[in-house]
N, C-alpha and C positions, 0 to 999 in steps of 0.2 A: 563445460558444465553438463552435457547431457550425458558424459560418460559418469558423472557424478549419480546420475539418475538411475542408470543401469545397476552400479554399486549398491545403490538403497534398496533393492527390491526389483528392479528392471521396470517394464513397461505396465505390467498388469499393476502395480502399486501406484506408480505415477506416471500417466500415460503422457502427461503435459507438464512442462517447466512450471506452470501455474498451479496445477495439482499440488506440487510439493510446497512450494511457496505458500499456499493459501493454507496447507496443512500445518505448517511450522508457525503460520501466524495465528491460526485459530486456535492452538493448544498454548500461545503465549512463548513459543520459542525463539525471542528475538535475536539472542546471541546466535544461534545457528542459522536464522535468516540473514544476518548480517553476514555471515561467513558466506552464504550461497551467493549473496549479491556481489560479495568482493569476488566471487569466483566467476561473474560474469552474467549471472541471472539478472532481470530487470524486475524493478517493482512495478513496472508498468504492464507486467503480464496480466492477461484478463481470466476472471474464471468463466465457468460454462453460461453464467447469466451474463458476462459481458462486463463485470465490474473489476475495477482495480482494487487494488489493496486499500489505497486510500479512500475511494469510493464506499467501498464495503464498510470500512471502520466508521466513516462519517455515518452512513445510514444504520449503523448498530449503536451509534454514539459512544463510542470506544474512545474516549479522550485521550487515554494514554497511548494507545496505537497510533491514533491521528498524529499527536503530538511527535511521536518516535519517527512516523513516516514522513512528516514534514520537515524533521530534522536531518532526514537523509534525503532530502530532496526529490519526494515523490511529486508526480507532475500534478500540478493544482488546476489545469487546464483541461484534463482529461473528463470525458463526457460519460455518464451512464448511457445504456441502450435507449432510454426514452430523451438522451438529450440534455440530462441535467448537468449541470456543473456541481463542483464541491460546494461554492459560494451559495447556491440554490439548495442544495440538501442541508447546509447549514441554516438557513432561512427555515425550512421545514420544521427542522428540529429544534430551532430557537434555544440552541445552547451557547451560553455566554464562554463554557469552556474551550469548546471547539473553535468559537469565533477568536478568542483570545489567542489558541494556537495558531491559527492562521495569520492573525495579524503580526505576531513575532516571527514567522515564517517568512511573511513578506518582508519585514524590516530587515531581517538577518540576509535574504536574497539581495535586496536592494543595496545593502552594505557591502555585499561582498563583489557586487559590479563595480562600484566604484573605486 
């Protein structure tokens, strides 16, 4: 995967894998993001503020991105640098859409374990 970074502009453009992932995420290039994750990048990379893609999407109240990340099994137990979990961010946002996405992800994950 890190060879891909060099091909895309080298360390100046994307010094860390997270920089590339967050750039793709922020610009809505989810198809490209899927490709990079399949190539070995992790959805659990953290940005300079210590946020994962899921935590960042929840903080921004980006319900489509949250749903996509949950469908691709982003870690729901990850914490912000302040120790907040995804559930705690949801309570702050009071977003029914984000809560529904979370519940759907929990049910799907529970069914896949059985």
